[in-house]
N, C-alpha and C positions, 0 to 999 in steps of 0.2 A: 441417568434415569431416562428411559424411553416412555413416551406417553402413547398408550394404545388408542385406536380409533374409538373404541367403546368408552374409554375414560374421558376423552375430549368431548364427545357428544353428550355424555352424561352430565358433566360439569356445566357444559354450555346450556343444556336444557333447564338446569336449575337456576342459573344466573339470569338468562334471558337478555334481551336488548343488545347493547354494545358488546358486553362480555361474551354473549352467545355468538355473535358474529366473529369475535376474536378467536374463540375456541374453534369455531367451524373453519376459520381460515387456516388454523394450525394443521388441518388435514392436508393442506398443500405442501407442508414441510415434509421432506423425506424423514421417515421414522428415525434413522440413525442420527439426524441432526436436531431432533426434538429435545427440549429442555423445559423444566418448569419456569425458567426465566422468561420464556416466550409468552407465558400466560399473564404476566404482570402488565398493568396498564402502561400506556406510553408515558414516558417521562422526558419531555423535550429538553434538550440541552440549552440552558440559558446561562447568563453570566454567573449568578450565585452558585449554581450547580457545577459549572466548569471550574470556578475558583475553588470550591470545596474539593473537587476531584484532584486538582493539581496540588492541594495542600497535603495530600497523602503520598508519602514516598513511593516511587515505583518499585515494584518487586522484580529484582533481576531474574532473568530467565536462566535455565540450566545451560551450562556450557558443555559442549560435546567433548568427548575424550580426545586428547591429543591436540587440542586447540588452546593457544595462549591468547588471552584478551588483555589489551592494554588501552589506557585512555591517554590521549595526547591533545595538545593544542596546535592547530595549524593556522597559518595566516589567512585573513579574509579582509576584504575592502573596508568593512565596518569594525574590524577588530578581530582578535583571535577567536577561532571556532573550535569547540571541543568535538573530538571524534573518538569512537571506540574502534579499535583495530583487532580483527580476528585473524590470526595466522595459524595455519595447520602445519604440522610437521611434514616436511617433504624432502625428498632426496635430491642432491645436486644443487647447483647454484644458478640454474637457468632462471631468467626472469619469469615471474608468475603473472597470469591474468588476474584481474581485480574486479571487484563488484562494489559499487557505491550503493549502500542501502539507506532508504529514507523511511522512517517510521510513520505510522498513521496516527489519527487522533483528531480528524476534522479541522486541522490547522490550529486548534486551540488546546489540545491535550497530547499526551504521549511522551515517552522517554526512550531513548535508544537501548537502555539496559533491559527493557522488557522484551527486546528482540534478540537477546543474546542466544537463545536456543536456535531460532531460525538461522541467524547469521553464522553461528559457529558450526551448525550442521552443514550449511552450504560450504563453509571453508574446509571442513573435514572431508566431506564426500567428493568435492571437486578439486581439492588441493590448491585452493586459490586464497588470495587475501580479500577479506571483506571489511570495508570501511563503513561504519554507521555514523551518520552525522547528527549532532545534537543541535538542530536548527532552532532559531528563535520562534516563539509561538505568538499568535495573535490572541486577543486584540491589542496587547501591549506593543507588539511589533507587527504591524500590518504589512501587506505586500508593499515593496518587494523584499522584505527582510529575509524571510525563509528561502526564497528563491536565490537571493544573493549568497546565502550560506551554502546552499547545495551546489551552485555553480562554482563557487570559489573552492570548495573541497575537491570537486572534479578537476578544476584547473590545477590545484596543488598535486593531485595524484598524477596528472599528465606531466607537469613540469619537473617533478622530482622522481620520475619513474626510474631513471638510471640509479640514483642514489638509494631508492627504496626497494630496488629489485623487482619492479613492476614492468610488465610488457605493455607499453603505452598503446600498442595497436589492438590490445584485447582488454578493454575496460568496458564494463556494462553498468547501467544504472537501473534501479528499480525500487519498488516499495508497495505498501498496501494502503488502500483508501486515499486519504489526503496525501500520504507519502507516494502513492502511485500517481496522483495528479501532479505533485511536485516533480516526480521523476519524468513524466511526460513533458513538462515545461522545461526541465533541465535538459532533456534531449533536444528540444526545439532550440533552446539557447545555444547549446553546444554545436548544433549544426550551423547556426548563423555565425558563431564565433570561431568555427573551424577547430574546435577542440575534438580530439580523437574520441570516438564512442562507437563501440561495436554492436551494442544490443541494449534493448530496454525491456524490463520485466515488470509488467503492470498488473498488480493484483487488485481486483475490483477498484480501479482508480476513480478518484473524485475529480471529474474533468469539466463539468459544465455547471456554471452558476445559475443557469436558466432552469435547472431541474427544480420544480416547485412542488408538484402534487404527486400523491400516490397514484399508481396505475394498478387497478385491481388490488391485489394484496401485496404488491411490491413496496418495499419500504415500511412495512408494518412492524418489522422486528429490528431491534438493536440500533439502527440509524434511520430515524424518521425524516420526513420532509421538513418538519419544524426544526429539528436539530440541524438539518442541512442548511436551512436558511440562516440560522445563527452562525454556523461555521463560516459560510461564505461572507456574510455581512461583517463578521469579525476580521476575516482575512483581507478582504478587499478594502475595507475602510472607505476612504473618499476616492479611491482609484476608479478609473473607468474600466469596467470588465473587459473592454476590447483592447486594452493596453497589451502589447506583446508579452506573452508568458504569464499573464494574470490568470487565465483559465485555459487549460489545454485545448478544449473543444472549440474555442473561438478562433484558432489559427486557421486561416483560409486555405493555405497551400501546405500540404504535408509532404511534398516531394523532397526527397533527399534525406529523410529521417532514417535512423538505423532500424534494422528489423526489430519486430516487437512480438511479445507474447502477452496476451490479455486473458485473464481468468476472472469469471464473475458468476455468482449464483443467479438462477432464474428468478428468484424472489427478491433480489437486491434492488434497492432504490436506484442504483446506478446501472442496472442492466441495460436499459435502452440507450443511455449515453455511451456506455462502453461498446456495445454492439455497433452503434453508429460510428464511433471513432475507428473501430476495426475496419468497417466497410470503407471509410474514407481513406484510411491508410492504404488499403488494398487498391482502391481506385486510383490513388496517386503513385502507384508503383512500389510501395513499401511492402516487403514480405512480412506477413503477420499470421500468427496462429491464435485463434479465438477458442477458448474453452468455456462452455456454458455448463454449469453444474445444476442439474434438475433438483428442485425441491430444496435449494440452499438459499439462505438469506445473507445479509451483510455480516461479515465477521464470523461466519459459521465455523471456520477453521479454528478460531480462537476459543469459541464456546464449546466445541465438541472435538478436541484435538485427537482423541483416540478413535474416532469413527473411521471405519475402513475407507469411506469416500474422501475424508480429509487426508488420510495417509496417501491415497492415490493422487490427490490434488497436489500435495507437497512434492511427491516424486515427479509429477509432470512439470512442476515449476523448476525443480533442480535440473531435470533433463533438458528442458528448454534453455536454461542458462548454460548448461554444458555445451549444447550445440551452438548457441549464440557466441560463445567464447572460443569455439573451435577446439574444444578439448576432446580427447579420445573417449569412447564409450567405456 
C-alpha cells in the first residue's frame, strides 16, 4: 500500500501535534517505500519487548531454486556454533568462493533462518557457498560473545577450506544492521589475525555506539535512537566501547582492511556514521563503494521487498559481492 501526499497531509491535519509532524515527515520517504507501519507511534525496543519478540519463532525465508540448505555445528572457542550453509548446484569440482553472512537485529534479536531468501539467492546467482552464523545474542551474551562466534566461523571456513571445497583466497563477510556492524568488526579482527578475507559487504551497518539522537527525520522509522541505545547497552554490557572490535567506528586506523561496499538509506539513523566510515576507509587507502538510497529508512528493503528500488538495491549488493570475490559477470 502506497500512501499519497494528499492522504498523509489529510491525516496529519486531523491528528495535529506529534502525529502531524510524523505524517508530514513521511513525505520525505520515497513513495515506493511508504507503508502504514511508518505512521505508527515509535515503540522503543526495551527488554520486555525484546524478550517477547524472541519468544516468537522466526519465520524461515524462501529458499531459491537449486539451493540446498543444511544446518551444522562448527567448533568455536566458547563451544559449538550453529551455522546454516547454502550451497548452489554448480558444475565441476573447482573450489568455490564463500560468503559469511551475519544477520541483523540490534545485537538482541534475529535468527539466520529469516535470511534464507537473501542467502540462498546470493548462492544461486553467484554460484558460491553462503554460511550464515547463528551467533549468541545480548544481553544474555554481551560483547565479545557474538564477535567470537563470527570470527571463529570465519576461521573455520579458512582452515577447512580444502576439505569443504572453498577457495580460501576468496572469502567475504557481510550482513545487515547489527550484522553489518559485526561484519565490519570481524573484518578488522581478521586483518589483525591475518585470516584471509577478500571483501566486506556492509548493509546499513550499526557501527557507532556514540550515535544517540535523531538528525532531522533520520531514525524516525523502524530503528529509533532509543532502540539503538538499548541495543548498544545490551551488547556492550560493562565493556569499554573503545575495546578493539567492540564498535567498528571506534577503530582509529583502517589501513589494510579488505575492500568494502556500504549501502544505506538517506533517512536511516545510521546514515551519518556509515558515510563517515566510508570516508575514513577511503582516506586510509581502502577501496569502498558507498550507495546512498534517497528517501529510504532503516530496513526499507525488508519492509517493502517488492519495490523497484529495493530490487535494484539487492542487485547492486550481489554485483558488488560478485566483483569483490573476483567472479565473472
